[in-house]
C-alpha positions, 0 to 999 in steps of 0.5 A: 932641282931641289926645293930650297929649304926655308925656315918655318915661321912656326919655329922662328923663336925657338931656333934661330934668327932669319939670315939676310942671305938668300941662301939661308936654310932651315928645318921645317917644324910645323905646329898645328894650332887647335884654334883657327880663325875663319880666314885660316880655315878658308886658307886650308880649304884653298890648299885642299882645292889646289890639291884637287880635294874639293869635298874636304875643301867644301867642308872646311868652307862650311866650318869657316862660315859657321865660325864667322857667324859665331865671331860676329855673335860673340862681338854683339854679346860682349858689347851688350854685356859691357853696356848693361854692366855699365848701366847697372853700375851707374844706377847703383852709384846714383842711388847710393849717392842720394841715400848718403846725402839724404837730400831727397826733397819731394817738393824740390823734386816736384818743382824740378819736374814741373820746370823740365816738363815742356807742357808747363811752358806752353799749356794753360791747363793746371792739370798738365803742369802738375802731371809730371809723371806723364810728362816724363813719359811723353819726353821719353817717347819724343826722344827715342834712342838715348842709350839705345842709339849709343848701343847701336853705335857701339855694335856698329863699331864692334862689327865694322872690322868683321864686315870689312873682312867680309868685303875685302877681296884679299881675305880668303874667307870672302867668297868673291875673292879671286881664287884662280890667282892664288899660287901658293898658301902657307900657314899665315901668308899666301902668294898670288898674281895681281888681279889687275894687269901686271906691270911686267911678267912675273909681277906677283903679290905677298899677302897675310891671311889675316886682315892686316893693314901693314907689314910693320904691325904683323905678328912674328910668324907672319913676318917670317913667312913674308920673308920666306916668300921674298927669299924664294922669289929672289932665288927664282928670278936670279935664274932668269938674271933678274933682281926683285924690287918689293913695294908696299904702300900703307894708307887709311890705317884708321878705316882698316880698309886696305889689306896688307900687300907686298908687290914683287916686281922682277927687273933686269939686273942692269936696270935694278942697279939704278932703282935706288936712285930712281926712287930717291929722286921720285920721292924727293920731287914729289914730297917737295910739292906737298910736304908740310914740314921738314921731316926726313923724306927717306929713311934708310932701312938697310941697318935697322930694318922696317920695324926699327925705322918707323913707329907703329900706326904711321902711313908709309911707303916702303921699297926694298931692293932685295933683302938687305937694302931699302927706303921707307918714307912716312906719308905726310898727307895721304890725300896728296900722296899717290898710292901708285907712286911705286909702280909709276917709278917702275914704269918710268925705269922701264920706259913703259907707256906714260899714259899707264901712269895716269889712268886707272888699272886695267883688268885682264880676262879670267882666261888670260889670268889663268894662263899667267898663273899656270906659267908662273906656277911652272917656274915657282914649283922648284922654289915653293917652300910651302910644299915642305909645310904640306908634306909635314902637316 
């Protein structure tokens, strides 16, 4: 069977819009970028390892480590430069203002410093009251930090995102990532099996290589590649008389802890037809319990799509039935909303064990996971559109 030709994300804007039809084809036109992030280098290294080129992969991983360190140092330098520049401007403005006003009064300055000196209030020694210069120094020693503490806080904020990427199990530059679960890697996205026990055989996940919190805010090239994976998965499972439901839950946007993930669940066709009714009922019932206002519970994305249905930086739950139909729900209260809602609806549709809805996710052994990857890859091989990227690169 021939590999389905899927439009390359790098030539998205130059060629044509993505078709809603799963049979859309296009030519691959790869543009190699000179500047690559540490995550992209790690992705290339994983591609080489999948091909058995371990030495070249190791070299790229070392380059990714060096680049990662440079990115962190650059953030520190930028933060330090901004802080020093603002301090100098503040000092010059203050001196200039004093010179223009001409209100510098030595006696008043002396009196102010005496009043500000804590020793003036508690000491009975006359020398201590007028020793204002030393008093100011003592005051500085008693209050360490000041500008330094603010600088430290700025550094922490600047490096928070970088540190989060290093901790994220779905960022390819993380050495602790579950590498054995990766099935296919494109330029900006990749396909993997879930690190926890799958709901059904064929359960897989599409993720962007950059640490992005939601598909709503990703770049166009990432968006197109995610859609390419969806098209090929739909074609693959159609051969098995199954349809695919795509789930995405976006929460904790301010902390940027979550890595964007689209979970793909294949369902028998007769059950998949009832999926829109199941999800609509589940969200209506759940929202009645904790909603704080009368906002629209479900927004149909069939006409406008996800990007034109809700604004950016809103937490949401999105479910798609194939490529042309879906709902998005803006999460009103993140503390009350269960991130497992989508999977629980699937479990209810399939009449799976009810206790699975209320307990923590189970994890399988590495050997079992490797067998699942091998089985999935055998089916995916005929529909893997990323092979066209590697052949032309």
